[in-house]
ROTI-723655 format. One record per residue (C-alpha): x negated, y negated, z; residue number from 1. Coordinates in pm, 1 decimal, always signed. Example, Ala and Ser with C-alpha at 12.3 -4.5 7.8 and 13.67 -1.06 7.14 Angstrom:
% residues 2
east | north | up | roti
-1230.0 | +450.0 | +780.0 | 1
-1367.0 | +106.0 | +714.0 | 2
***
This chain:
% residues 305
east | north | up | roti
+2175.9 | -6863.8 | +1065.5 | 1
+2261.5 | -6779.7 | +1425.9 | 2
+2099.6 | -6472.6 | +1580.7 | 3
+2353.0 | -6184.2 | +1604.3 | 4
+2315.1 | -6149.3 | +1982.6 | 5
+2580.2 | -5879.4 | +2024.9 | 6
+2433.9 | -5664.0 | +1749.2 | 7
+2081.5 | -5708.6 | +1886.6 | 8
+2200.4 | -5602.9 | +2231.1 | 9
+2376.9 | -5294.3 | +2093.0 | 10
+2070.3 | -5197.4 | +1888.0 | 11
+1846.2 | -5233.2 | +2192.6 | 12
+2078.2 | -5012.6 | +2401.0 | 13
+2092.9 | -4743.2 | +2132.6 | 14
+1716.2 | -4749.4 | +2078.1 | 15
+1647.8 | -4724.9 | +2452.2 | 16
+1901.2 | -4443.5 | +2498.7 | 17
+1787.1 | -4262.3 | +2185.1 | 18
+2148.4 | -4175.9 | +2113.9 | 19
+2452.8 | -4348.8 | +1965.2 | 20
+2694.0 | -4163.5 | +2195.0 | 21
+2493.8 | -4242.9 | +2509.4 | 22
+2473.5 | -4609.4 | +2406.5 | 23
+2849.4 | -4611.8 | +2346.2 | 24
+2908.8 | -4465.1 | +2692.4 | 25
+2679.3 | -4722.9 | +2853.1 | 26
+2847.2 | -5012.2 | +2668.7 | 27
+3201.1 | -4871.1 | +2716.2 | 28
+3274.5 | -4875.6 | +2341.8 | 29
+3321.3 | -4609.7 | +2074.8 | 30
+3024.4 | -4452.6 | +1892.7 | 31
+3157.1 | -4595.0 | +1563.3 | 32
+3147.3 | -4946.1 | +1715.4 | 33
+2780.4 | -4896.7 | +1803.5 | 34
+2704.4 | -4772.3 | +1451.6 | 35
+2883.9 | -5070.1 | +1295.8 | 36
+2687.1 | -5321.4 | +1505.1 | 37
+2354.0 | -5156.8 | +1418.0 | 38
+2443.8 | -5148.4 | +1048.6 | 39
+2547.7 | -5514.9 | +1060.4 | 40
+2210.9 | -5605.4 | +1215.0 | 41
+2023.8 | -5400.3 | +952.3 | 42
+2220.1 | -5578.2 | +677.2 | 43
+2132.5 | -5920.2 | +817.0 | 44
+1762.8 | -5831.6 | +864.4 | 45
+1737.1 | -5650.6 | +531.3 | 46
+1562.7 | -5343.8 | +680.9 | 47
+1660.1 | -5001.7 | +814.1 | 48
+1604.3 | -4989.3 | +1189.8 | 49
+1704.4 | -4634.7 | +1282.5 | 50
+1799.7 | -4301.7 | +1131.9 | 51
+1984.9 | -4003.3 | +1276.0 | 52
+1801.9 | -3683.9 | +1374.0 | 53
+2063.7 | -3438.4 | +1492.8 | 54
+2239.9 | -3591.2 | +1791.4 | 55
+1962.8 | -3840.8 | +1851.7 | 56
+1848.4 | -4150.9 | +1665.7 | 57
+1491.3 | -4216.3 | +1558.9 | 58
+1350.7 | -4562.8 | +1500.6 | 59
+1189.0 | -4644.2 | +1170.9 | 60
+854.8 | -4826.4 | +1166.4 | 61
+1043.2 | -5156.1 | +1133.7 | 62
+1276.2 | -5049.0 | +1413.4 | 63
+980.9 | -4967.8 | +1641.4 | 64
+828.7 | -5312.5 | +1580.1 | 65
+1159.9 | -5490.8 | +1631.8 | 66
+1242.2 | -5297.1 | +1950.6 | 67
+898.6 | -5369.7 | +2097.8 | 68
+938.5 | -5739.6 | +2016.9 | 69
+1282.5 | -5788.0 | +2171.2 | 70
+1254.5 | -5559.6 | +2478.7 | 71
+1078.0 | -5804.7 | +2710.3 | 72
+1320.8 | -6080.8 | +2609.3 | 73
+1621.4 | -5856.2 | +2677.1 | 74
+1484.2 | -5774.9 | +3022.7 | 75
+1431.7 | -6146.2 | +3092.4 | 76
+1791.6 | -6217.2 | +2994.2 | 77
+1910.7 | -5940.9 | +3230.3 | 78
+1702.9 | -6084.9 | +3514.5 | 79
+1820.4 | -6440.8 | +3447.7 | 80
+2184.6 | -6330.1 | +3433.9 | 81
+2157.1 | -6144.3 | +3764.3 | 82
+1982.1 | -6437.6 | +3927.3 | 83
+2234.2 | -6698.5 | +3812.5 | 84
+2515.3 | -6480.9 | +3947.7 | 85
+2345.2 | -6490.8 | +4286.7 | 86
+2234.0 | -6129.4 | +4291.1 | 87
+1887.6 | -5985.7 | +4337.7 | 88
+1768.7 | -5845.5 | +4008.1 | 89
+1718.9 | -5470.3 | +4053.1 | 90
+1612.7 | -5209.1 | +3800.7 | 91
+1662.2 | -4842.3 | +3888.5 | 92
+1388.7 | -4586.9 | +3816.0 | 93
+1467.1 | -4216.7 | +3854.0 | 94
+1168.1 | -3988.9 | +3911.4 | 95
+1184.0 | -3610.1 | +3937.2 | 96
+891.4 | -3428.2 | +4097.8 | 97
+817.3 | -3092.2 | +4253.9 | 98
+902.5 | -3066.3 | +4625.5 | 99
+538.6 | -3025.6 | +4730.9 | 100
+409.4 | -3318.9 | +4529.0 | 101
+705.5 | -3529.7 | +4645.2 | 102
+646.1 | -3455.0 | +5013.4 | 103
+269.1 | -3427.9 | +5033.3 | 104
+136.5 | -3668.7 | +4769.6 | 105
+399.4 | -3907.6 | +4634.7 | 106
+585.9 | -4013.5 | +4948.3 | 107
+275.2 | -4130.4 | +5139.7 | 108
+191.9 | -4364.0 | +4849.0 | 109
+535.1 | -4474.5 | +4732.6 | 110
+562.8 | -4777.0 | +4961.3 | 111
+262.0 | -4929.6 | +4784.8 | 112
+437.0 | -4902.5 | +4448.8 | 113
+758.7 | -5052.9 | +4585.2 | 114
+568.4 | -5341.0 | +4745.1 | 115
+400.3 | -5412.1 | +4411.5 | 116
+732.0 | -5401.3 | +4221.5 | 117
+1000.6 | -5534.0 | +4460.3 | 118
+1260.7 | -5556.5 | +4182.7 | 119
+1242.1 | -5182.2 | +4118.0 | 120
+1467.5 | -4937.0 | +4296.4 | 121
+1350.2 | -4573.3 | +4298.8 | 122
+1546.6 | -4252.8 | +4320.6 | 123
+1315.2 | -3957.8 | +4391.5 | 124
+1457.2 | -3617.6 | +4300.4 | 125
+1245.5 | -3341.0 | +4456.7 | 126
+1304.8 | -3016.6 | +4267.1 | 127
+1123.9 | -2755.1 | +4060.1 | 128
+1402.2 | -2748.2 | +3800.6 | 129
+1276.3 | -2891.2 | +3467.4 | 130
+1468.0 | -3191.8 | +3338.4 | 131
+1695.0 | -3171.4 | +3036.8 | 132
+1628.6 | -3526.6 | +2919.7 | 133
+1916.5 | -3507.8 | +2669.3 | 134
+2168.5 | -3459.1 | +2950.2 | 135
+2012.4 | -3597.5 | +3267.7 | 136
+1935.2 | -3959.3 | +3353.9 | 137
+1574.7 | -3903.3 | +3459.9 | 138
+1312.0 | -4155.0 | +3350.8 | 139
+992.6 | -3965.9 | +3439.6 | 140
+920.8 | -3615.2 | +3565.8 | 141
+609.4 | -3475.3 | +3732.1 | 142
+643.3 | -3111.9 | +3632.1 | 143
+469.1 | -2800.9 | +3759.0 | 144
+345.5 | -2565.7 | +3488.6 | 145
+97.3 | -2517.6 | +3207.4 | 146
+159.1 | -2844.3 | +3019.9 | 147
+309.8 | -2688.0 | +2708.2 | 148
+638.1 | -2865.4 | +2639.8 | 149
+664.7 | -2953.7 | +2268.4 | 150
+843.1 | -3273.4 | +2173.5 | 151
+771.0 | -3451.8 | +2502.9 | 152
+501.2 | -3690.3 | +2618.9 | 153
+276.2 | -3481.3 | +2845.9 | 154
-21.8 | -3606.6 | +3048.5 | 155
-214.1 | -3420.9 | +3321.8 | 156
-194.1 | -3561.6 | +3671.9 | 157
-535.7 | -3438.8 | +3790.6 | 158
-751.6 | -3129.0 | +3807.3 | 159
-687.3 | -2970.2 | +4145.5 | 160
-927.3 | -2764.4 | +4355.5 | 161
-767.3 | -2476.5 | +4547.5 | 162
-955.3 | -2373.5 | +4862.4 | 163
-881.1 | -2169.2 | +5176.6 | 164
-750.1 | -2384.4 | +5461.5 | 165
-632.3 | -2323.0 | +5816.2 | 166
-584.9 | -2491.0 | +6151.0 | 167
-909.4 | -2547.4 | +6345.7 | 168
-739.9 | -2355.5 | +6629.0 | 169
-752.0 | -2041.2 | +6412.1 | 170
-1113.1 | -2067.5 | +6293.2 | 171
-1381.8 | -2334.3 | +6289.7 | 172
-1492.3 | -2522.2 | +5980.5 | 173
-1743.4 | -2319.6 | +5774.7 | 174
-1738.2 | -2046.3 | +6040.0 | 175
-1637.5 | -1757.6 | +5812.7 | 176
-1786.4 | -1574.9 | +5519.2 | 177
-1568.3 | -1494.7 | +5219.9 | 178
-1564.0 | -1124.9 | +5314.8 | 179
-1418.8 | -1214.6 | +5657.6 | 180
-1090.8 | -1348.3 | +5517.2 | 181
-908.3 | -1015.4 | +5462.8 | 182
-914.9 | -969.7 | +5842.3 | 183
-685.5 | -1272.9 | +5884.2 | 184
-321.4 | -1327.3 | +5800.1 | 185
-315.8 | -1485.2 | +5454.4 | 186
-45.2 | -1730.1 | +5349.8 | 187
+79.0 | -1689.0 | +4992.4 | 188
+254.1 | -1950.6 | +4777.4 | 189
+436.4 | -1716.4 | +4544.1 | 190
+494.9 | -1975.5 | +4267.3 | 191
+143.0 | -2120.3 | +4276.9 | 192
-85.5 | -2085.1 | +3976.6 | 193
-373.1 | -2009.9 | +4216.6 | 194
-337.8 | -1677.5 | +4397.6 | 195
-546.9 | -1494.4 | +4655.8 | 196
-620.4 | -1205.4 | +4417.0 | 197
-773.4 | -1455.2 | +4172.8 | 198
-975.4 | -1621.7 | +4450.4 | 199
-1111.8 | -1291.5 | +4582.3 | 200
-1233.6 | -1202.7 | +4232.4 | 201
-1421.9 | -1532.5 | +4215.3 | 202
-1563.3 | -1466.6 | +4562.3 | 203
-1659.1 | -1110.3 | +4458.2 | 204
-1473.0 | -969.7 | +4756.3 | 205
-1257.4 | -656.9 | +4751.6 | 206
-945.4 | -717.9 | +4963.4 | 207
-833.4 | -439.5 | +5194.6 | 208
-556.2 | -205.6 | +5083.2 | 209
-296.6 | -351.1 | +5321.7 | 210
-348.2 | -710.5 | +5421.2 | 211
-147.6 | -916.7 | +5664.7 | 212
+38.5 | -1185.1 | +5480.2 | 213
+334.2 | -1423.1 | +5483.8 | 214
+493.6 | -1553.9 | +5164.6 | 215
+659.3 | -1887.5 | +5084.4 | 216
+820.6 | -2007.9 | +4763.0 | 217
+713.3 | -2370.8 | +4821.3 | 218
+355.0 | -2484.1 | +4865.3 | 219
+448.1 | -2755.3 | +5116.5 | 220
+584.9 | -2479.8 | +5342.7 | 221
+258.3 | -2285.5 | +5309.8 | 222
+56.4 | -2599.1 | +5396.3 | 223
+269.1 | -2670.2 | +5704.3 | 224
+246.8 | -2306.5 | +5814.5 | 225
-133.1 | -2313.7 | +5785.8 | 226
-152.1 | -2640.7 | +5982.2 | 227
+59.6 | -2476.8 | +6254.9 | 228
-190.5 | -2191.4 | +6288.4 | 229
+10.5 | -1916.1 | +6118.2 | 230
-275.3 | -1806.5 | +5893.2 | 231
-506.5 | -1911.5 | +5612.0 | 232
-355.1 | -2066.5 | +5297.7 | 233
-501.2 | -2105.8 | +4950.4 | 234
-381.9 | -2449.4 | +4847.9 | 235
-467.4 | -2761.0 | +4649.0 | 236
-690.2 | -3021.2 | +4815.6 | 237
-474.0 | -3280.9 | +4640.8 | 238
-160.6 | -3155.3 | +4816.4 | 239
-340.0 | -3102.6 | +5149.7 | 240
-505.4 | -3445.4 | +5140.1 | 241
-340.0 | -3586.2 | +5454.1 | 242
-388.5 | -3268.9 | +5657.5 | 243
-754.8 | -3238.4 | +5557.5 | 244
-826.1 | -3603.8 | +5638.0 | 245
-652.1 | -3585.8 | +5975.9 | 246
-827.2 | -3263.5 | +6068.6 | 247
-505.6 | -3062.7 | +6098.4 | 248
-648.8 | -2841.3 | +5825.8 | 249
-1009.6 | -2742.0 | +5767.3 | 250
-1184.2 | -2506.6 | +5527.1 | 251
-1305.4 | -2213.2 | +5741.0 | 252
-1527.0 | -2061.4 | +5470.1 | 253
-1892.4 | -2137.1 | +5399.3 | 254
-1938.1 | -2249.6 | +5034.8 | 255
-1599.3 | -2123.1 | +4911.6 | 256
-1546.2 | -2081.4 | +4538.0 | 257
-1283.9 | -2328.5 | +4419.6 | 258
-1010.6 | -2243.9 | +4170.5 | 259
-990.3 | -2556.1 | +3949.6 | 260
-680.3 | -2604.3 | +3736.5 | 261
-421.3 | -2866.6 | +3641.2 | 262
-79.3 | -2768.0 | +3772.7 | 263
+110.2 | -3100.8 | +3773.7 | 264
+194.4 | -3295.7 | +3457.8 | 265
+355.9 | -3632.3 | +3383.0 | 266
+643.0 | -3561.0 | +3141.9 | 267
+904.2 | -3772.1 | +2965.4 | 268
+1047.7 | -3833.6 | +2618.0 | 269
+817.8 | -4056.4 | +2414.8 | 270
+1084.9 | -4321.5 | +2372.2 | 271
+1092.7 | -4367.3 | +2753.7 | 272
+742.7 | -4511.8 | +2725.8 | 273
+896.5 | -4823.6 | +2571.9 | 274
+1065.2 | -4907.9 | +2901.1 | 275
+877.2 | -5154.0 | +3118.4 | 276
+971.9 | -4973.7 | +3442.1 | 277
+833.2 | -4644.9 | +3308.5 | 278
+509.4 | -4808.2 | +3195.3 | 279
+470.1 | -4971.4 | +3538.3 | 280
+520.6 | -4639.3 | +3717.0 | 281
+280.6 | -4451.1 | +3490.0 | 282
+12.6 | -4719.1 | +3529.2 | 283
+46.7 | -4689.3 | +3906.7 | 284
+37.0 | -4307.1 | +3892.7 | 285
-283.9 | -4316.8 | +3689.5 | 286
-438.9 | -4559.1 | +3935.4 | 287
-353.9 | -4328.5 | +4226.4 | 288
-475.5 | -4025.0 | +4033.4 | 289
-810.1 | -4189.0 | +3958.0 | 290
-852.9 | -4279.9 | +4325.4 | 291
-794.0 | -3916.3 | +4423.1 | 292
-1046.2 | -3794.3 | +4165.3 | 293
-1304.4 | -4048.4 | +4283.6 | 294
-1251.6 | -3957.4 | +4648.8 | 295
-1283.5 | -3587.3 | +4568.8 | 296
-1620.3 | -3661.1 | +4403.6 | 297
-1735.3 | -3860.5 | +4708.9 | 298
-1626.3 | -3581.6 | +4944.6 | 299
-1808.1 | -3321.8 | +4733.7 | 300
-2129.3 | -3528.4 | +4745.0 | 301
-2100.2 | -3568.2 | +5121.7 | 302
-2057.8 | -3194.6 | +5166.7 | 303
-2356.1 | -3129.7 | +4939.2 | 304
-2567.1 | -3384.0 | +5128.6 | 305
***
């Protein structure tokens, strides 16, 4: 019996899309044609591969096993077809991330990922707007928030340490006490989960009634303003990594208390994890995250020593 190639291809598209209608749109056929091909494949295999759950489709246990088995072969066929036509085989990966993480953390590293995976093409969408994965063609999102998004795969990026930082032209490293800070202009990131009021409580300092301040709705703007000497910002060492290493930013406070929280999360539908391009990107993200965590530990030991 010959393998039903067309039906296998249609099933793979529907399973990857998680939707009959989206698969139909991708294949330029009607939803009923997709359903008929999947049913024909199920009849030939003698098992149920997927069931409907509202507007989406959910793979059965047999469907999960079958999809995992055929995915790599489907991708090889796509690559071989593109190559024989004389084209470079390219797979597009769409990543959405917050503007600050995109500018300050992801962009400086992205060339390394592209060099490692030359057949991947990346679209980076820098926005704070959460993705509606049912309507938008986004593969992976790095989302700012508290990590509570039911129904999605959610993994923390890294625990961040928020510390005061300013240009060395404003104050020298470790030249100020915590109680000195209210005398300076303080830069506020209004959407940040770490705020000056919280930091002053940890430092056991009572801020003055009217403090000089400037407010930004994006952390990357606050970081740039601090590096330009506008004032002292309370920002993540992860996001300020380049500025701290170059010396454009320093911590002006002796033994500052650090606000430690996770604010950035890797988010996507669980069925996206079946895609090779998504797995490759997540593996690379974890590798970069672990390097940051290790370097933060080394820096902390050096400061303690």
